[in-house]
N, C-alpha and C positions, 0 to 999 in steps of 0.2 A: 714706270707710272704707264707707259703705253701695254706692255705686259699685263698688269694690275687690272686695267679697263677691258682688255680685253678676254680675261678670265671671269672678270664680272657679269660682261657681255654672254660669253658662253655657258655661266653658271644661270641667268636670267631666262636664256633661249633654252637649256635644259630643263627647267623648272616647268616651261610655258611649256614643252614639248610633252613632257609626263603629264601634265596638266589636261594636255588636250587629248591624248592618249588614254586618260582615264574617262574624261567625258564621253570619247566614242565607245569605249568598252561599257561604260554604263549605260549609254543609248542602246547598244544592241544586245545588253540584256533586257531590257525593257519589251525592245521590240520581240524577242525571243519569247518574253513572257506573255505578251499578247496575242502574238500570232497564232499558238496551239487551238485558245480559245476558239479564236474568228474561224479556222481549220476546221475545228470540230463544230463548231455550229454551223457552217455550210454543207461540210462534209456529210454526204450520204452512203446508205452502208444497204444491202442485199443480207436478205433473211437467210439463217443457216437452219438447214434441213438436218434433223438428226434421226435417225430411226436405230440404234443402237439400245440395247437394254444395260448396257455397262453403265456402270455408277462414276467410273471416269468419264464417260461420254458429258456427263452433267457442265455446261460452263459457267464456271466460275463469276459473279456480279461484282464486279470490282470497283463499279463509278455509281452514281446517281444517274449518268448516263447510260442505259441499259442496251445491251446489243440484241436485235431479234433472234431468237433463234426457235423452231418449231419442234418441238419435239412429238414425235408419230409414234414412239412408244414410252412406257413408263418405266424406266430401272425398277429392280427391287431393293427397297432400303430397309428392308427387315431386318439382316442381319448387321447394321451399322450400329455404332452409338448411338444413343439419344440424341445427343446434342450435335454429333455429327450428322447423323440421320437429317435433325431441323434443319440445318443451315442448307443442306443440299437440297432439301425441300423447297425452300424457299429463293434459291438459286436457278430452280428447273421452273419454279409457280411464275417467277416476276415477267420474263419474257411473253410468257403467253398472258397473262392478266392482262399488261399493258397493250400487248396487240388488239386482244378483245376490247379493252377500252376504248382504243384507239378506231376501231372499226364503229362502237355505236357512238361516240364522240362524231364522225366523219357521217353518221346518219343523220345525227342532231341539225348539223350543218345543213346536210342538203335537204332536209325537210324545212328548215328556216328559208334556205334561200328560193326553193320554190314556192314556198308560201308567199313569199315576199314578191315574187312574180306574178302571183294569181292575184294578190289584191292590188297591184300595181294595172292589171289587165294585160302585161306582158308574157304571159304563160303561153308555150305551147300545149299541144293536146299531151304529148309526152310528159310534160311537166304536171298535169293536172293527174293524168293517169298515176303517176310513181304517187303522189299525195293519196288518190284512193286505195292505192295496193297499201300504205304504211298503214291507214285507218282500219282497212281491210283485217292486215296483221293484228294489229291491237284490238282489235271488235270494237272502235269506238267511232264517232262521225264527227267528233272535233280534231284538229290537227293541233289546237292546243294540247292537247292530250297526250298526241302521240309526243310532240316536243318534252312534257314531262317527263313521259312513259322513257326515253333517253336520255336523261339525265344521269350522269356517273356518279357513284358514289366511292368513297376511301379505299385506297388498295388494300390498306389493313384490314378492315373489314373482308374482303374477298380471299385474304392470305388467311385469316382466322378462321373461315367459314371452311375452304378448302382443307386445312390440317384436322379441324376436328372429325369433318364428312368423311376424309379419305385416311384416318387414324395415320395423318404426317405419311402418307404416300405407303399404306404397308396393307390397304383393303385388297381384297380381290377385284372387287370391281374397276379400282381404279388400276392393278394391273396389267387386267384381263382386256378392260374394255375405254380406258382411257377416260373412267368416270369418275370425275375427280368429287361429286357432291353427292351420288347418291340418287341421281333424277331417274323415275321410272319411265318404265315406256308401256304408252296404252297401245302401241299400232304394231301389228305383227308383221306390216309393210316394211318396216323400219330394222336397222341394224340393233341387236340387243342378243342380252346372255340373260339366262332365267338365274334367279336368287334362290338361294338355300332352302329359304323359308315360305310360307305363303301364308294369305290373309282366308282364314276359312276355307272354303275350297277351293278360293282363285288362285293359280299361280302367281308369283309378281316376278315381271322382268325389268331389266335395267337397260337403257338407252348404251349403246356401244358407238362412239365415236373414233374417227380416222387420227384426231390430235388432241393433245391438251389444250391447245387453243378453241377449237372447236366446243369441247366441254364448257369452256369456261364461257363462250360466248354463248351457249345454251344458258347456260345461269344466269348469265346478264337479260336475257329474254323472258326467261323464269320468271326472273325479281319483276320485268316491265311489265308481263300481261298478268299473273294472277291476283286476285282480286284481295288475296288476304295478305299482299304486301301493300296496300293502297296506302296505310297511313306510312309505310318507311318508305315509300315515293313521295310523298306531299313532305316529310320532314327533312328530308335531302337537299330539297328545294332551299330549306334556309339555315341549313347548317351542314357542315364538312367536318365536324367533331365524332370519330368511330364512337367515343362512349356515351355521347348522346343518342347516336342514330340506333345502335345496336336494340336499344329497349322496345324499338318497333319492330323488332325480328324474332318477337318471342314464337310466332305463331309460325316459323320456320321448323320448329321441332316439337315432336310429343313431350317434350322436356319442359317446354313453355320457359319460364323464366330461368329455370336452371341450366337452360341452354345459352341463354344471355350473360347469363354470368361466366360461364367456360367460355364465351366469347371475350370478355373482358381480360380474363385472366392468359389466353392466349395471348391477345395483343398487348399485354401490359408485360407480362413476365420476357416476352420474346422483344419487346421494344419495335412489335410491327408499326406502331404508329411512325415510325422514321421513314418507313417506305412510299408513306403516303406522297413526299416530295420526288420522288423519281421519277423520270420520265424515259418515254421512249427513244432511241437514238432515230433519225430522221429516214425513213424509209425511200430507196430509189425509186419512182413512180415507176420507172421500168420494168421493176422487180417484177416477175412472172406471177411468182407464189403470193406475191402480197396482192396480186393484182386478182389473183383465183380467190384470196380469202375474203376479200371485199364485195365479192359478189354475194 
């Protein structure tokens, strides 16, 4: 009898011990699942600088949180299979697009902050000077107009325009000047390369950039400054739907609405809309490369 009772007690304790072990194991698994996301959210990274023309140097984007890479030279994608070339191009563009976008957003926040200080009467002379410089940059007398011009638009549109304007990274301007969008140069004192053709008796030059980031940031500024894109700037304040916004970019190309249809096809066929939810990994505030790019 005592032996049976002892066996029952042993079995009961064994079951409780097993249950306790399972509970501890389950809690451990839950913690392991939660901690990586917390660590990823809080973790900061440094920008990786890439100055290689090798296709193998392109960092594959494996997650919706994109690692920052500064591509200073454009690899030649011409000899690649079409589908592979498109994916390599997107992997190469995304970090620069998101970094340029982040710079625009930070400038916008800074304008909002300085303007709030001015309105409250707490602004310093430097705060007021910064606002005046931004108004001068965009040739406007209103801070509200500066804020509107610094409103970002969907990544899918930037990627689609980059793909069309550079021939998915195969154009000479892209390879030799990091000029993704075919932006012209009218200043003989800036870095530039001569185009193969001309307009009448006038030679055509295109800007030369030190990195893909600079080319994309300049594209954002072009969209922000040029009067032809005023309608687009106003529309993006009310919607982030790329299929609606692209109709306001007909003046970006001489092809007009044929260009708009091309944008739609590129976005839709390559599922570029999915990249609108991608974000840039948090860059360490002490990153000297990032500090230089933000100037």
